[in-house]
PAKESE-714839 format. One record per residue (C-alpha): residue number from 1; x, y, z; chain; residue in one letter. Coordinates in Angstrom, 2 decimals. Example, Ala and Ser with C-alpha at 12.3 -4.5 7.8 and 13.67 -1.06 7.14 Angstrom:
@k->1 | X->12.30 | Y->-4.50 | Z->7.80 | c->A | r->A
@k->2 | X->13.67 | Y->-1.06 | Z->7.14 | c->A | r->S
***
This chain:
@k->1 | X->0.02 | Y->0.15 | Z->-0.04 | c->A | r->M
@k->2 | X->1.43 | Y->3.56 | Z->-0.92 | c->A | r->A
@k->3 | X->2.02 | Y->6.27 | Z->1.80 | c->A | r->K
@k->4 | X->-0.71 | Y->8.21 | Z->0.47 | c->A | r->N
@k->5 | X->-3.35 | Y->5.88 | Z->0.71 | c->A | r->R
@k->6 | X->-2.36 | Y->4.51 | Z->4.42 | c->A | r->L
@k->7 | X->-2.65 | Y->8.01 | Z->5.47 | c->A | r->N
@k->8 | X->-5.72 | Y->8.01 | Z->3.92 | c->A | r->K
@k->9 | X->-6.74 | Y->5.09 | Z->5.67 | c->A | r->E
@k->10 | X->-5.14 | Y->5.92 | Z->8.76 | c->A | r->L
@k->11 | X->-7.10 | Y->9.17 | Z->9.03 | c->A | r->E
@k->12 | X->-10.70 | Y->7.31 | Z->8.42 | c->A | r->K
@k->13 | X->-10.02 | Y->5.43 | Z->11.48 | c->A | r->Q
@k->14 | X->-11.16 | Y->6.62 | Z->15.24 | c->A | r->D
@k->15 | X->-9.10 | Y->6.78 | Z->18.01 | c->A | r->K
@k->16 | X->-9.91 | Y->3.84 | Z->19.59 | c->A | r->E
@k->17 | X->-9.31 | Y->1.89 | Z->16.41 | c->A | r->E
@k->18 | X->-5.82 | Y->3.40 | Z->16.04 | c->A | r->L
@k->19 | X->-4.93 | Y->2.24 | Z->19.51 | c->A | r->V
@k->20 | X->-5.84 | Y->-0.90 | Z->18.94 | c->A | r->R
@k->21 | X->-4.16 | Y->-1.41 | Z->15.47 | c->A | r->L
@k->22 | X->-0.78 | Y->0.06 | Z->17.45 | c->A | r->L
@k->23 | X->-1.28 | Y->-2.73 | Z->20.15 | c->A | r->G
@k->24 | X->-1.61 | Y->-5.39 | Z->17.96 | c->A | r->E
@k->25 | X->1.18 | Y->-4.19 | Z->15.75 | c->A | r->M
@k->26 | X->3.56 | Y->-4.00 | Z->18.86 | c->A | r->A
@k->27 | X->2.35 | Y->-7.28 | Z->19.80 | c->A | r->R
@k->28 | X->2.82 | Y->-9.11 | Z->16.77 | c->A | r->R
@k->29 | X->6.10 | Y->-7.44 | Z->15.54 | c->A | r->F
@k->30 | X->8.72 | Y->-6.91 | Z->18.21 | c->A | r->P
@k->31 | X->10.80 | Y->-4.44 | Z->15.90 | c->A | r->I
@k->32 | X->7.31 | Y->-2.14 | Z->16.15 | c->A | r->A
@k->33 | X->6.93 | Y->-2.66 | Z->19.69 | c->A | r->K
@k->34 | X->10.86 | Y->-1.54 | Z->20.19 | c->A | r->M
@k->35 | X->10.36 | Y->1.54 | Z->17.84 | c->A | r->Y
@k->36 | X->7.41 | Y->2.31 | Z->19.57 | c->A | r->L
@k->37 | X->9.59 | Y->2.02 | Z->23.12 | c->A | r->T
@k->38 | X->12.34 | Y->4.31 | Z->21.86 | c->A | r->M
@k->39 | X->9.89 | Y->6.66 | Z->20.26 | c->A | r->E
@k->40 | X->7.93 | Y->7.04 | Z->24.12 | c->A | r->F
@k->41 | X->11.24 | Y->7.34 | Z->25.39 | c->A | r->G
@k->42 | X->10.29 | Y->4.09 | Z->27.74 | c->A | r->F
@k->43 | X->13.56 | Y->1.84 | Z->28.39 | c->A | r->E
@k->44 | X->15.37 | Y->3.41 | Z->25.42 | c->A | r->S
@k->45 | X->18.51 | Y->3.36 | Z->27.54 | c->A | r->A
@k->46 | X->18.04 | Y->-0.72 | Z->27.98 | c->A | r->G
@k->47 | X->17.82 | Y->-0.81 | Z->24.39 | c->A | r->I
@k->48 | X->20.12 | Y->1.34 | Z->23.51 | c->A | r->I
@k->49 | X->23.07 | Y->-0.58 | Z->25.98 | c->A | r->E
@k->50 | X->21.33 | Y->-4.15 | Z->24.05 | c->A | r->K
@k->51 | X->22.82 | Y->-3.20 | Z->20.43 | c->A | r->Y
@k->52 | X->25.80 | Y->-1.80 | Z->21.96 | c->A | r->K
@k->53 | X->26.94 | Y->-4.87 | Z->23.70 | c->A | r->K
@k->54 | X->26.00 | Y->-6.86 | Z->20.35 | c->A | r->E
@k->55 | X->28.25 | Y->-4.40 | Z->18.64 | c->A | r->I
@k->56 | X->30.98 | Y->-4.76 | Z->21.52 | c->A | r->E
@k->57 | X->30.80 | Y->-8.79 | Z->21.54 | c->A | r->K
@k->58 | X->31.76 | Y->-8.59 | Z->17.80 | c->A | r->E
@k->59 | X->34.95 | Y->-6.44 | Z->18.27 | c->A | r->Y
@k->60 | X->36.05 | Y->-7.58 | Z->22.32 | c->A | r->F
@k->61 | X->34.21 | Y->-10.39 | Z->23.22 | c->A | r->P
@k->62 | X->34.06 | Y->-11.42 | Z->27.26 | c->A | r->S
@k->63 | X->36.22 | Y->-14.47 | Z->25.91 | c->A | r->R
@k->64 | X->38.44 | Y->-14.87 | Z->23.47 | c->A | r->G
@k->65 | X->39.60 | Y->-12.91 | Z->20.44 | c->A | r->H
@k->66 | X->36.96 | Y->-10.36 | Z->18.16 | c->A | r->G
@k->67 | X->35.80 | Y->-11.64 | Z->14.79 | c->A | r->K
@k->68 | X->34.86 | Y->-8.02 | Z->13.59 | c->A | r->A
@k->69 | X->32.58 | Y->-9.41 | Z->11.36 | c->A | r->R
@k->70 | X->31.68 | Y->-6.32 | Z->9.23 | c->A | r->S
@k->71 | X->28.42 | Y->-8.12 | Z->8.05 | c->A | r->S
@k->72 | X->27.47 | Y->-8.50 | Z->11.60 | c->A | r->R
@k->73 | X->28.42 | Y->-5.29 | Z->12.85 | c->A | r->V
@k->74 | X->26.35 | Y->-3.57 | Z->10.02 | c->A | r->N
@k->75 | X->23.40 | Y->-5.94 | Z->10.20 | c->A | r->K
@k->76 | X->23.25 | Y->-4.60 | Z->13.83 | c->A | r->V
@k->77 | X->23.69 | Y->-1.21 | Z->12.80 | c->A | r->L
@k->78 | X->20.81 | Y->-1.80 | Z->10.20 | c->A | r->K
@k->79 | X->18.44 | Y->-2.99 | Z->13.16 | c->A | r->E
@k->80 | X->19.05 | Y->-0.32 | Z->15.41 | c->A | r->F
@k->81 | X->18.39 | Y->2.20 | Z->12.24 | c->A | r->T
@k->82 | X->14.95 | Y->0.78 | Z->11.92 | c->A | r->Q
@k->83 | X->13.68 | Y->1.26 | Z->15.58 | c->A | r->I
@k->84 | X->15.56 | Y->4.17 | Z->16.44 | c->A | r->A
@k->85 | X->13.14 | Y->7.16 | Z->17.28 | c->A | r->A
@k->86 | X->15.66 | Y->9.91 | Z->16.88 | c->A | r->F
@k->87 | X->18.43 | Y->10.50 | Z->14.54 | c->A | r->K
@k->88 | X->21.21 | Y->11.29 | Z->17.33 | c->A | r->E
@k->89 | X->20.73 | Y->8.07 | Z->18.53 | c->A | r->D
@k->90 | X->21.55 | Y->6.38 | Z->15.43 | c->A | r->I
@k->91 | X->24.21 | Y->8.41 | Z->14.90 | c->A | r->L
@k->92 | X->25.88 | Y->7.72 | Z->18.64 | c->A | r->E
@k->93 | X->25.49 | Y->3.73 | Z->17.88 | c->A | r->M
@k->94 | X->27.79 | Y->4.64 | Z->14.56 | c->A | r->Q
@k->95 | X->30.12 | Y->6.40 | Z->16.84 | c->A | r->W
@k->96 | X->30.07 | Y->3.91 | Z->19.16 | c->A | r->F
@k->97 | X->30.82 | Y->1.18 | Z->16.32 | c->A | r->Q
@k->98 | X->33.67 | Y->3.44 | Z->14.90 | c->A | r->I
@k->99 | X->35.49 | Y->3.89 | Z->18.26 | c->A | r->E
@k->100 | X->35.21 | Y->-0.21 | Z->18.60 | c->A | r->L
@k->101 | X->36.11 | Y->-0.76 | Z->15.14 | c->A | r->A
@k->102 | X->39.67 | Y->1.49 | Z->15.28 | c->A | r->V
@k->103 | X->40.23 | Y->0.68 | Z->18.82 | c->A | r->K
@k->104 | X->40.00 | Y->-3.25 | Z->17.60 | c->A | r->F
@k->105 | X->42.41 | Y->-2.14 | Z->14.27 | c->A | r->Y
@k->106 | X->44.86 | Y->-0.44 | Z->16.56 | c->A | r->L
@k->107 | X->45.35 | Y->-3.50 | Z->18.99 | c->A | r->T
@k->108 | X->44.96 | Y->-6.44 | Z->16.65 | c->A | r->Y
@k->109 | X->46.73 | Y->-4.56 | Z->13.52 | c->A | r->G
@k->110 | X->44.22 | Y->-5.96 | Z->11.67 | c->A | r->Y
@k->111 | X->44.27 | Y->-5.11 | Z->7.75 | c->A | r->D
@k->112 | X->41.55 | Y->-6.91 | Z->6.33 | c->A | r->H
@k->113 | X->40.35 | Y->-5.35 | Z->3.01 | c->A | r->D
@k->114 | X->36.69 | Y->-5.83 | Z->3.92 | c->A | r->P
@k->115 | X->36.95 | Y->-4.48 | Z->7.68 | c->A | r->F
@k->116 | X->39.04 | Y->-1.49 | Z->6.76 | c->A | r->L
@k->117 | X->36.71 | Y->-0.67 | Z->3.82 | c->A | r->N
@k->118 | X->33.71 | Y->-1.49 | Z->5.85 | c->A | r->S
@k->119 | X->35.13 | Y->1.20 | Z->8.54 | c->A | r->L
@k->120 | X->35.56 | Y->3.57 | Z->5.84 | c->A | r->L
@k->121 | X->32.20 | Y->3.72 | Z->4.68 | c->A | r->K
@k->122 | X->30.48 | Y->3.56 | Z->8.23 | c->A | r->N
@k->123 | X->33.18 | Y->6.40 | Z->8.86 | c->A | r->W
@k->124 | X->31.69 | Y->8.56 | Z->5.40 | c->A | r->E
@k->125 | X->27.97 | Y->7.35 | Z->6.32 | c->A | r->K
@k->126 | X->29.05 | Y->9.05 | Z->10.22 | c->A | r->F
@k->127 | X->30.40 | Y->12.18 | Z->9.05 | c->A | r->I
@k->128 | X->27.60 | Y->12.77 | Z->6.75 | c->A | r->K
@k->129 | X->25.18 | Y->12.18 | Z->9.40 | c->A | r->G
@k->130 | X->26.43 | Y->14.73 | Z->11.32 | c->A | r->V
@k->131 | X->26.74 | Y->17.43 | Z->8.90 | c->A | r->L
@k->132 | X->23.59 | Y->16.57 | Z->7.48 | c->A | r->L
@k->133 | X->22.08 | Y->17.00 | Z->10.89 | c->A | r->E
@k->134 | X->24.48 | Y->19.93 | Z->11.84 | c->A | r->N
@k->135 | X->25.81 | Y->18.61 | Z->15.20 | c->A | r->I
@k->136 | X->29.23 | Y->18.09 | Z->14.01 | c->A | r->I
@k->137 | X->30.65 | Y->20.38 | Z->17.00 | c->A | r->S
@k->138 | X->29.25 | Y->17.72 | Z->19.41 | c->A | r->Q
@k->139 | X->31.43 | Y->15.03 | Z->17.96 | c->A | r->Y
@k->140 | X->34.74 | Y->17.35 | Z->16.95 | c->A | r->E
@k->141 | X->36.96 | Y->16.57 | Z->19.74 | c->A | r->E
@k->142 | X->36.83 | Y->12.78 | Z->19.54 | c->A | r->R
@k->143 | X->36.80 | Y->12.65 | Z->15.84 | c->A | r->I
@k->144 | X->40.12 | Y->14.53 | Z->16.35 | c->A | r->H
@k->145 | X->41.40 | Y->12.15 | Z->19.14 | c->A | r->Q
@k->146 | X->40.80 | Y->9.73 | Z->16.40 | c->A | r->I
@k->147 | X->42.59 | Y->11.26 | Z->13.30 | c->A | r->I
@k->148 | X->45.25 | Y->13.13 | Z->15.13 | c->A | r->D
@k->149 | X->48.59 | Y->12.85 | Z->16.60 | c->A | r->G
@k->150 | X->50.57 | Y->9.58 | Z->16.68 | c->A | r->K
@k->151 | X->47.90 | Y->7.61 | Z->14.47 | c->A | r->S
@k->152 | X->49.28 | Y->9.26 | Z->11.08 | c->A | r->H
@k->153 | X->51.56 | Y->6.72 | Z->10.22 | c->A | r->R
@k->154 | X->48.73 | Y->4.57 | Z->9.43 | c->A | r->Y
@k->155 | X->47.18 | Y->4.54 | Z->6.20 | c->A | r->W
@k->156 | X->43.41 | Y->4.22 | Z->7.42 | c->A | r->L
@k->157 | X->43.67 | Y->7.24 | Z->9.62 | c->A | r->F
@k->158 | X->44.70 | Y->9.29 | Z->6.67 | c->A | r->E
@k->159 | X->42.02 | Y->8.16 | Z->4.71 | c->A | r->Q
@k->160 | X->39.45 | Y->8.80 | Z->7.79 | c->A | r->L
@k->161 | X->40.84 | Y->12.50 | Z->8.14 | c->A | r->K
@k->162 | X->40.72 | Y->13.06 | Z->4.47 | c->A | r->D
@k->163 | X->36.97 | Y->11.94 | Z->4.37 | c->A | r->I
@k->164 | X->36.49 | Y->14.07 | Z->7.31 | c->A | r->Y
@k->165 | X->37.92 | Y->17.36 | Z->5.34 | c->A | r->E
@k->166 | X->36.48 | Y->16.66 | Z->2.24 | c->A | r->N
@k->167 | X->33.26 | Y->15.16 | Z->2.82 | c->A | r->P
@k->168 | X->30.91 | Y->14.42 | Z->-0.53 | c->A | r->E
@k->169 | X->27.62 | Y->15.33 | Z->0.02 | c->A | r->I
@k->170 | X->25.61 | Y->15.53 | Z->-2.92 | c->A | r->D
@k->171 | X->22.20 | Y->17.44 | Z->-3.66 | c->A | r->E
@k->172 | X->20.00 | Y->14.84 | Z->-3.14 | c->A | r->E
@k->173 | X->21.11 | Y->14.27 | Z->-0.06 | c->A | r->E
@k->174 | X->20.92 | Y->17.75 | Z->1.32 | c->A | r->L
@k->175 | X->17.30 | Y->17.86 | Z->-0.17 | c->A | r->S
@k->176 | X->15.98 | Y->14.84 | Z->2.01 | c->A | r->D
@k->177 | X->17.10 | Y->16.83 | Z->5.16 | c->A | r->V
@k->178 | X->15.13 | Y->19.95 | Z->4.16 | c->A | r->H
***
């Protein structure tokens, strides 16, 4: 069903029917329930912490060596993006993932191409997100902690710095915000 048609059908319903429908969706679809929980601000911290633990486990599990599987991390990020009610929560989760990936890279010297490519893509997506949301100033100090200093001897950090200093945001992305 097209969005316009759905909106027209929802407008026809009375309040009680809409409440019943939302309740039924939350009961049948766990992702809808988590979205509503985040939207209304109930237990948001618990949900955010759950997703952070899933990401952290991929890089630094309580036992053994992390696997840093980009496919798994990106799946968790995508799922969180679907339930997050606020763009700031999504950006903070992306930042959390980037920090762990960089720490993993520095800890283990992990130069696996798919890992590095995924890290660069996630960094670029994050930089674009904070620029489009106009909240780059909230992250500048933390960004510089990653790209400045002794880390310059690594190719990866030069790439991260280049993306930060020269973000490529096209007109379509700008129009999506406004």
